[in-house]
C-alpha positions in Angstrom: -61.4 -79.2 3.4 -63.3 -76.4 5.0 -65.1 -79.1 7.5 -61.6 -80.7 8.3 -60.5 -77.5 9.7 -63.6 -76.2 11.0 -63.7 -79.6 13.1 -59.9 -79.3 14.1 -60.3 -76.0 15.3 -63.3 -76.6 17.5 -61.5 -79.5 19.0 -58.6 -77.6 19.9 -60.7 -74.8 21.4 -62.9 -77.2 23.2 -59.6 -78.8 24.3 -58.1 -75.5 25.1 -61.8 -75.0 27.6 -61.4 -78.4 29.0 -57.8 -77.8 30.5 -58.3 -74.1 31.5 -61.2 -75.7 33.7 -59.1 -78.5 34.8 -56.5 -75.9 36.2 -58.9 -74.0 37.8 -60.2 -76.8 39.5 -56.9 -78.2 40.5 -55.6 -74.9 41.7 -58.9 -74.3 43.7 -58.8 -77.6 45.7 -54.5 -77.7 45.7 -54.1 -74.0 47.0 -54.5 -74.1 51.1 -55.7 -71.1 52.8 -53.2 -69.6 55.2 -53.6 -66.6 57.7 -51.9 -63.3 57.0 -48.2 -63.4 58.2 -47.5 -59.7 58.0 -48.9 -56.3 58.2 -49.1 -56.3 54.3 -50.8 -59.2 54.2 -53.1 -58.5 57.1 -54.2 -55.2 55.4 -55.9 -57.7 52.7 -58.2 -59.1 55.1 -59.7 -55.9 56.9 -62.9 -57.3 56.0 -62.6 -60.8 57.5 -65.1 -61.4 60.7 -61.5 -62.2 62.5 -61.0 -58.3 62.7 -64.7 -58.2 64.6 -63.8 -60.6 66.9 -63.5 -59.4 71.1 -61.2 -62.5 72.0 -57.5 -61.7 71.5 -56.8 -63.3 68.4 -53.0 -64.5 67.4 -51.6 -64.7 63.9 -48.3 -67.2 63.3 -45.4 -66.1 62.1 -44.9 -68.9 60.0 -47.5 -72.1 58.8 -48.4 -73.7 62.4 -46.9 -76.9 62.5 -49.0 -78.5 64.8 -52.4 -77.7 63.6 -56.0 -80.5 64.3 -53.0 -83.5 64.0 -53.2 -86.1 66.4 -51.8 -87.4 69.5 -48.1 -88.4 68.1 -46.2 -88.8 71.4 -47.9 -92.1 72.7 -49.2 -90.5 75.8 -53.0 -90.4 76.7 -54.7 -87.1 76.3 -54.4 -84.4 79.2 -57.4 -82.6 80.9 -57.1 -78.6 81.4 -59.2 -77.9 84.1 -60.0 -74.0 84.3 -61.7 -72.7 87.2 -63.6 -69.1 86.2 -64.2 -68.5 90.4 -60.6 -69.5 91.5 -58.9 -68.2 88.5 -56.6 -70.9 88.5 -55.9 -73.4 85.7 -54.6 -77.5 85.9 -53.6 -80.2 84.1 -54.5 -83.7 84.8 -53.3 -87.2 83.4 -55.1 -89.9 84.5 -56.8 -88.0 87.4 -53.0 -87.0 88.8 -52.6 -83.2 89.2 -49.2 -82.3 87.2 -49.6 -78.7 87.4 -51.5 -75.7 88.3 -51.2 -72.3 87.4 -52.5 -68.8 88.4 -54.9 -67.5 85.5 -56.5 -64.9 84.4 -60.3 -64.8 82.8 -62.7 -63.1 81.4 -64.0 -59.6 82.1 -67.7 -59.3 83.2 -68.4 -57.7 80.1 -66.7 -60.3 78.0 -66.8 -63.3 80.0 -64.8 -66.6 79.0 -66.9 -69.5 77.6 -67.7 -72.4 80.0 -68.0 -75.8 78.9 -66.0 -78.6 77.0 -63.4 -77.9 74.3 -59.9 -79.1 72.6 -56.8 -78.0 71.7 -56.6 -77.3 67.7 -53.0 -75.5 67.4 -50.3 -74.6 69.3 -48.3 -71.5 67.9 -45.1 -70.2 69.6 -44.4 -66.4 69.0 -47.5 -65.6 67.7 -48.5 -62.2 66.1 -51.6 -60.4 67.1 -54.3 -59.0 65.2 -57.2 -57.0 66.5 -59.7 -54.0 65.3 -57.0 -53.4 62.2 -53.7 -53.2 64.3 -50.9 -56.0 64.0 -48.0 -56.6 66.8 -45.2 -58.7 65.7 -44.4 -61.4 68.5 -42.2 -59.7 71.4 -42.7 -58.2 75.2 -45.5 -55.8 73.9 -47.4 -58.7 72.5 -50.9 -58.9 74.1 -51.5 -62.6 73.5 -47.4 -63.1 74.8 -45.1 -65.9 73.7 -47.5 -68.8 73.1 -51.0 -69.6 72.2 -53.3 -72.4 72.4 -56.2 -72.1 70.6 -59.2 -73.3 71.5 -62.2 -75.4 69.3 -64.1 -72.6 70.5 -63.6 -69.9 67.3 -61.3 -67.4 68.4 -60.9 -68.2 72.2 -57.3 -69.6 73.3 -54.9 -70.1 76.4 -52.1 -67.6 75.8 -49.6 -65.2 77.8 -49.8 -61.4 78.4 -47.9 -57.9 78.1 -49.7 -57.3 81.4 -48.7 -59.8 83.8 -50.5 -58.0 86.8 -53.8 -58.8 85.2 -53.4 -62.5 86.6 -55.8 -63.9 89.1 -58.4 -61.3 88.1 -61.2 -60.9 85.7 -59.9 -58.8 82.9 -59.3 -60.7 79.7 -61.4 -60.2 76.5 -62.9 -64.0 77.3 -59.3 -65.9 76.7 -57.6 -67.6 79.4 -54.1 -65.5 80.1 -50.9 -67.1 81.6 -48.0 -65.3 82.6 -45.3 -66.3 79.7 -43.1 -67.9 82.2 -46.3 -70.3 83.0 -47.7 -70.4 79.5 -44.2 -71.2 78.1 -44.4 -74.4 80.5 -48.1 -75.1 80.0 -47.6 -75.2 76.1 -44.4 -77.7 76.6 -47.0 -80.1 78.8 -49.6 -80.2 76.4 -50.5 -80.6 72.9 -53.2 -80.7 69.5 -55.7 -82.7 70.9 -56.2 -82.9 74.5 -59.4 -81.6 76.3 -60.1 -78.3 78.2 -62.7 -77.8 80.6 -63.8 -74.5 81.4 -65.6 -74.9 84.5 -67.9 -71.5 85.5 -68.8 -72.6 89.0 -67.5 -74.9 91.8 -68.0 -78.3 92.1 -66.9 -81.3 94.4 -63.5 -81.9 91.8 -62.9 -77.9 91.3 -63.2 -78.3 95.2 -60.4 -81.0 95.4 -57.7 -79.8 92.9 -57.9 -76.1 94.1 -59.8 -76.0 97.3 -56.9 -76.2 98.9 -53.7 -73.9 99.1 -51.4 -74.8 96.1 -48.0 -73.9 95.1 -48.8 -72.2 91.6 -45.9 -74.6 90.4 -45.5 -78.0 88.4 -46.4 -80.4 91.5 -45.3 -83.7 89.6 -42.9 -84.8 87.2 -44.5 -84.5 83.6 -43.8 -85.9 80.3 -43.1 -83.2 77.8 -43.9 -83.6 74.4 -41.4 -84.3 71.8 -42.6 -81.5 69.8 -42.0 -77.9 72.0 -43.4 -75.6 68.9 -45.8 -74.9 67.2 -44.3 -73.4 64.3 
């Protein structure tokens, strides 16, 4: 009888241990990691590498609805071409210029990255977190009213609370637009669209930005059905 009782106890103990291991494994896999969305939550992340970034870093007010999702509008991917020497940005589709905007680029001490990237996130009304400070969305937010995150970590295309910096090499490496311009650009783009940042003028850049342009939409642009990244 003692052996039977001991065997039953051992079986129950093994089952409890197995259940605990299963629950722990499920929780680890099933629980996603979200960026902090409040000052209290952000204070818990003070040791995050993001704190040490020189680039403007946004936080979404709520979960980002369009992050790393494929093109869902049926249109072709668009190209955002940024010319650092011209301090301008153009949106192209099938070789046609849909819009051009003036921008601010990275300052000499914090230059903008050059190369080919993709838009990996879209955030409307982002919060800003940098070196332990948190600024909620609003007129004082350094990244303005919209954020388009690039595949280069911690860099993006965004608005600004310093519109006089547009047209200058003044940012921490990100590409800045006036808030009214970033809102128009945000509506034209989606996750998966390509971004090329050129550090030198070439033939294509000269063709697009070489002549005087009206820094506004110059062709009718199809606007994706989802205009918010929240």
